[in-house]
C-alpha positions in Angstrom: 0.0 0.0 0.0 1.3 3.5 -0.8 2.3 5.1 2.4 1.6 8.6 0.9 -2.0 7.9 1.6 -1.4 7.3 5.2 0.8 10.3 5.9 -0.7 13.7 5.4 1.3 16.2 3.4 0.9 18.6 6.4 3.1 16.1 8.3 6.2 16.5 6.1 5.9 19.3 3.4 6.3 22.2 5.9 9.3 20.6 7.7 10.9 19.4 4.5 11.1 22.9 3.0 12.0 24.4 6.3 14.9 21.9 6.4 15.7 22.8 2.7 16.1 26.5 3.6 18.2 26.3 6.7 21.5 25.1 5.2 21.2 27.4 2.2 20.9 30.5 4.4 23.6 29.3 6.8 26.1 28.7 4.0 25.3 31.7 1.8 24.1 34.4 4.3 25.0 33.7 7.9 28.6 32.8 6.9 29.0 36.3 5.5 28.0 37.9 8.8 30.0 35.5 10.9 33.2 36.1 9.0 32.6 39.9 9.0 32.1 39.8 12.8 35.2 37.7 13.3 37.3 40.4 11.6 38.0 38.7 8.2 38.7 41.4 5.6 35.8 42.1 3.2 37.8 41.0 0.1 38.7 37.6 1.4 35.3 37.2 3.0 33.3 38.0 -0.1 35.5 35.8 -2.4 35.4 32.6 -0.3 31.7 32.9 0.7 30.8 33.5 -3.0 32.6 30.3 -4.0 30.2 28.5 -1.7 27.5 29.2 -4.3 29.3 26.8 -6.6 27.4 23.6 -5.7 24.1 25.3 -6.6 25.7 26.4 -9.9 26.8 23.0 -11.1 24.1 20.8 -9.5 22.5 20.0 -12.9 25.6 18.0 -13.7 24.9 15.4 -11.0 21.1 15.6 -10.8 20.6 12.5 -13.0 22.3 10.4 -10.4 19.5 11.2 -8.0 17.2 9.3 -10.3 19.8 6.5 -11.1 20.9 5.7 -7.5 18.5 4.8 -4.7 15.2 6.6 -4.0 14.6 10.3 -3.6 13.5 9.7 0.0 16.9 8.0 0.6 18.7 11.0 -0.8 16.7 13.4 1.3 17.3 11.6 4.6 20.9 10.8 3.8 21.7 14.4 3.0 20.0 15.7 6.1 22.0 13.3 8.2 25.2 14.4 6.5 24.3 18.1 7.1 23.5 17.4 10.8 26.9 15.9 11.2 28.5 18.9 9.4 26.6 21.4 11.7 27.8 19.5 14.8 31.4 19.6 13.5 31.1 23.3 12.7 30.2 23.8 16.4 33.5 22.2 17.4 35.7 23.8 14.7 34.9 27.5 14.8 38.3 29.3 15.6 38.7 31.8 18.3 40.7 34.9 17.0 41.6 37.3 19.8 39.8 40.6 20.3 42.6 42.7 18.9 42.7 40.8 15.7 38.9 41.1 15.4 38.9 44.8 16.1 41.6 45.5 13.6 39.8 43.4 10.9 42.9 41.4 10.2 41.7 37.9 10.9 43.2 35.7 8.1 40.7 33.5 6.3 43.2 30.6 6.7 42.1 30.3 10.4 38.7 29.2 9.0 40.0 26.4 6.7 38.2 23.6 8.5 35.0 25.8 8.8 35.1 26.5 5.1 35.6 22.8 4.3 32.5 21.9 6.4 30.6 24.7 4.7 31.5 23.2 1.3 30.3 19.8 2.4 27.1 21.3 3.6 26.7 23.3 0.4 27.0 20.1 -1.8 24.7 18.2 0.5 22.2 21.0 0.5 22.2 21.3 -3.3 21.7 17.6 -3.6 18.9 17.7 -1.1 17.2 20.5 -3.2 17.1 18.2 -6.2 15.8 15.2 -4.3 13.2 17.2 -2.3 11.7 19.0 -5.4 11.6 15.7 -7.2 10.0 13.9 -4.2 7.4 16.6 -3.9 6.2 16.0 -7.5 6.0 12.2 -7.2 4.7 11.9 -3.6 1.7 14.3 -4.1 -1.1 14.3 -6.6 -1.2 17.2 -9.0 -4.1 18.8 -7.0 -2.1 18.5 -3.8 1.0 19.9 -5.5 -0.9 23.0 -6.4 -2.5 23.3 -3.0 0.8 23.0 -1.1 3.0 25.2 -3.4 2.3 28.2 -1.2 2.9 26.2 2.0 6.3 25.0 0.8 7.3 28.6 -0.2 6.1 30.0 3.2 8.1 27.5 5.2 11.2 28.1 3.0 10.8 31.8 3.9 10.3 30.9 7.5 13.7 29.1 7.3 15.1 32.4 6.1 13.7 34.3 9.0 14.9 31.6 11.4 18.4 31.7 9.9 18.9 35.4 9.3 16.6 36.6 12.0 16.4 34.2 15.0 19.9 32.7 14.8 21.5 36.1 14.2 19.5 37.5 17.2 20.8 34.6 19.4 24.4 35.3 18.3 23.8 39.0 19.1 22.3 38.4 22.5 25.2 36.1 23.5 27.8 38.5 22.2 26.2 41.4 24.2 26.1 39.3 27.4 29.5 37.7 27.3 31.4 40.2 25.1 32.8 37.1 23.2 32.2 37.0 19.4 33.6 33.5 18.8 31.6 32.1 21.7 28.4 33.7 20.3 28.8 31.9 16.9 29.8 28.6 18.5 26.6 28.6 20.5 24.5 29.7 17.5 25.9 26.8 15.4 25.1 24.5 18.3 21.5 25.6 18.3 21.4 25.1 14.5 22.9 21.6 14.9 20.4 20.6 17.6 17.3 21.9 15.7 18.4 20.5 12.3 19.2 17.1 13.9 15.8 17.0 15.5 14.1 17.8 12.2 16.2 15.0 10.5 15.2 12.5 13.1 11.6 13.4 12.7 11.9 12.9 8.9 13.1 9.3 9.4 9.5 8.5 10.3 7.4 11.4 8.8 8.4 11.3 5.2 6.3 8.8 3.3 7.5 6.0 1.0 5.5 6.3 -2.2 5.6 3.4 -4.6 6.6 5.8 -7.4 9.8 6.7 -5.6 12.3 4.2 -7.0 15.6 4.0 -8.8 15.4 4.0 -12.6 17.8 1.0 -12.5 15.2 -1.4 -11.2 14.3 -4.2 -13.5 12.3 -3.1 -16.6 13.4 0.5 -16.5 16.0 2.4 -18.5 19.6 1.5 -18.3 22.3 3.9 -17.0 23.6 4.3 -20.6 20.2 5.4 -21.7 20.0 7.9 -18.8 23.3 9.4 -19.7 22.3 9.6 -23.4 19.1 11.5 -22.4 21.1 13.7 -20.1 23.4 14.7 -22.9 20.4 15.4 -25.2 19.0 17.6 -22.4 22.0 19.9 -22.5 22.2 19.8 -26.3 18.6 20.9 -26.8 19.0 23.7 -24.2 21.9 25.3 -25.9 20.3 25.1 -29.4 17.0 26.8 -28.3 16.2 30.0 -30.2 17.4 33.0 -28.3 19.5 31.0 -25.8 22.4 33.5 -25.6 20.0 36.4 -25.0 18.4 34.3 -22.2 21.7 33.5 -20.6 22.7 37.1 -20.7 19.4 38.1 -19.1 19.9 35.4 -16.4 23.5 36.6 -15.7 22.9 40.4 -15.7 19.3 41.1 -14.6 20.3 40.7 -10.9 23.8 42.3 -11.3 23.1 45.3 -8.9 21.6 43.0 -6.2 24.5 40.4 -6.7 27.0 43.1 -5.6 24.7 44.6 -3.0 23.6 41.4 -1.2 27.2 40.4 -0.5 28.2 43.6 1.2 24.9 44.4 2.9 25.6 42.7 6.2 29.2 43.8 6.5 28.1 47.4 5.8 25.5 47.2 8.6 28.0 46.0 11.2 31.1 48.0 10.1 32.2 50.8 12.3 31.2 54.4 11.5 34.9 55.2 10.9 34.9 52.4 8.3 31.8 53.8 6.6 29.3 51.4 8.1 26.3 51.8 10.3 27.8 50.0 13.4 24.7 48.0 14.2 24.9 45.2 16.7 24.5 41.6 15.6 21.1 41.4 17.3 20.0 44.6 15.5 21.1 43.1 12.1 18.9 40.0 13.0 15.9 42.3 13.5 16.5 44.8 10.7 17.8 42.6 7.9 17.0 39.1 9.0 13.4 39.7 10.0 12.0 43.0 8.7 13.9 42.7 5.5 12.9 39.1 4.9 9.2 39.9 5.6 9.2 42.7 3.0 11.1 40.5 0.6 8.4 37.9 0.9 5.5 40.4 0.6 7.2 41.9 -2.5 7.4 38.4 -4.0 3.8 37.6 -3.3 2.5 40.9 -4.7 4.8 40.5 -7.7 3.3 37.2 -8.5 -0.3 38.6 -8.2 0.7 41.6 -10.4 2.2 39.4 -13.1 -0.7 37.0 -13.1 -3.1 39.9 -13.9 -1.2 41.5 -16.8 1.4 38.9 -17.9 5.2 38.9 -17.9 5.6 41.2 -20.9 3.6 44.1 -19.4 5.0 43.6 -15.9 8.7 43.1 -16.7 9.5 46.9 -16.8 7.7 47.6 -13.6 9.7 44.8 -12.0 13.0 45.9 -13.5 12.4 49.4 -12.0 11.7 47.8 -8.6 14.9 45.7 -8.9 17.1 48.8 -9.6 15.7 52.1 -8.1 15.4 50.9 -4.4 19.2 50.3 -4.5 19.4 54.1 -3.9 18.4 53.5 -0.3 21.9 52.1 0.4 23.5 55.2 -1.1 21.4 57.2 1.4 22.4 54.9 4.3 26.1 55.1 3.4 26.1 58.9 3.0 23.9 59.7 6.0 25.0 56.9 8.3 21.8 57.3 10.4 21.6 56.1 13.9 17.8 55.8 13.9 16.8 52.2 13.7 13.4 53.0 12.2 15.0 54.9 9.3 17.5 52.1 8.7 14.7 49.5 8.9 12.6 51.5 6.5 15.4 51.8 3.9 16.1 48.0 4.2 12.4 47.3 3.9 12.0 49.4 0.7 15.1 47.8 -0.9 14.0 44.2 0.0 10.4 44.8 -1.1 11.7 46.0 -4.5 14.0 43.1 -4.8 11.2 40.6 -4.0 8.8 42.3 -6.5 11.5 42.6 -9.2 12.7 39.0 -8.8 9.3 37.7 -9.9 10.1 38.7 -13.5 13.3 36.8 -13.3 11.6 33.6 -12.1 8.9 33.9 -14.7 11.4 34.5 -17.5 13.3 31.3 -16.5 10.0 29.3 -16.6 9.1 30.9 -19.9 12.4 30.0 -21.5 12.3 26.5 -20.1 9.0 25.6 -21.9 9.3 22.6 -24.1 10.1 18.9 -24.1 12.7 19.1 -21.3 11.0 21.7 -19.2 12.1 20.4 -15.8 15.8 19.8 -16.8 16.0 23.1 -18.7 14.7 24.9 -15.7 17.4 23.2 -13.5 20.0 24.6 -16.0 18.5 28.0 -15.7 18.8 27.9 -11.9 22.5 27.1 -12.4 22.9 30.3 -14.3 20.9 32.0 -11.6 23.4 30.8 -9.0 26.3 31.8 -11.3 24.8 35.3 -11.6 25.2 35.7 -7.8 28.5 33.9 -7.4 30.7 35.8 -9.9 29.9 39.4 -8.8 30.0 38.3 -5.2 33.6 37.0 -5.6 34.8 40.5 -6.4 32.4 42.6 -4.3 34.6 42.7 -1.2 37.8 43.7 -3.0 35.9 46.4 -4.8 34.4 47.8 -1.6 37.8 47.8 0.1 39.3 49.7 -2.9 36.6 52.4 -3.1 34.8 52.5 0.2 31.1 52.0 1.0 29.7 55.2 -0.6 31.5 54.7 -3.9 30.7 51.0 -3.9 27.0 51.7 -3.6 27.2 54.2 -6.4 28.8 51.5 -8.6 25.8 49.3 -7.7 23.6 52.0 -9.1 25.7 52.1 -12.3 25.3 48.4 -12.6 21.5 49.0 -12.9 22.2 49.8 -16.5 22.9 46.1 -17.1 19.4 45.3 -15.8 17.9 47.8 -18.2 19.8 46.7 -21.3 19.0 43.0 -20.9 15.3 43.8 -20.1 15.1 45.9 -23.4 16.2 42.8 -25.5 14.3 40.2 -23.5 11.1 42.2 -23.6 11.0 41.9 -27.4 10.9 38.1 -27.3 8.3 37.5 -24.6 4.8 36.2 -25.6 2.3 38.9 -24.6 0.0 36.2 -23.1 2.6 34.4 -21.0 2.0 34.5 -17.3 -1.7 35.7 -17.5 -4.3 33.7 -15.7 
């Protein structure tokens, strides 16, 4: 009997996508703040944390193995166990630079070699978990249930963001404030993460169903591994011979260019001293301003963007969304020049920028879906997400060195100049979009 019928989707869909979000935000967002607070220079910090995007960039290359080897449930549980172990080891491996080194901002990244190695393991496991979880969702639920729970999975993924960038950062800030010990604050924060993630993993050992459709393609009577690899090759071949593929790739790489620079230096800017050009917020304040208020407005922007696009279609909404992706970046120019102390003013600026990003990002997601239409829709969309990750990884690698060279004010003006790239690719992409695509 199919165990999917016995286990309600409410028992596992929310926790599965909460678990999917935690490692992503720990690796790609929390690591940035942790290294910045530990005194790692912005150049080294941005370079190495951007490289952590790599597994999400190249995951289409090993996604067929998720079908070939074992079941998707096996991959989900195995990757969660591996990430739980990695979080536990992270707790034990966080180095303890002295206060003088942290204050001077001269902590060498080499001190974090083991930490970075564990982040890399977590990143590869998380990217693999993403593939398996999304595939499992489609085969474990009926189409009607897939549609019904798509909002639930998105909500709990965003809650993972609030938990990671809000709650965990607030915990680190509270401990730092009480004990005046930055390394201790992040050690305890990683311990909290390890405990919670391990509990979710243990729960999933029993809560995730075992649908009959979840099986390896190498079982008797199914396609051979040779056939799978042949089809895998055809997937890539058909992607890169699609009409307008190079324009699509340019759009996917450049539409988010301003945000790719901005998002890497946002948290370091918030915690940097006034003398260094930052806002000198405490870790706990960053958790509230950026990790909670910012994420809430990012989510609201995404929801309203989806509703807006569904009413008028992608073609008519793309320019509104491109404007929302670019113009709110001016809020960081204001923050860098004015360096306000008022938390309400800072929160308002962050909320405006994040709302604009959430609203504008909707066009990006819809464009990827539009370009992926065809015989290999799922696989081609996975390749699009690889370019999406690459669009964040490459600018992020250089963002820290650029900021160190020109300072925060000039850096945010350069972000504004990068908005031109968004406008140019939108001009060309707009000409190729079906006027009816995206409308209800």
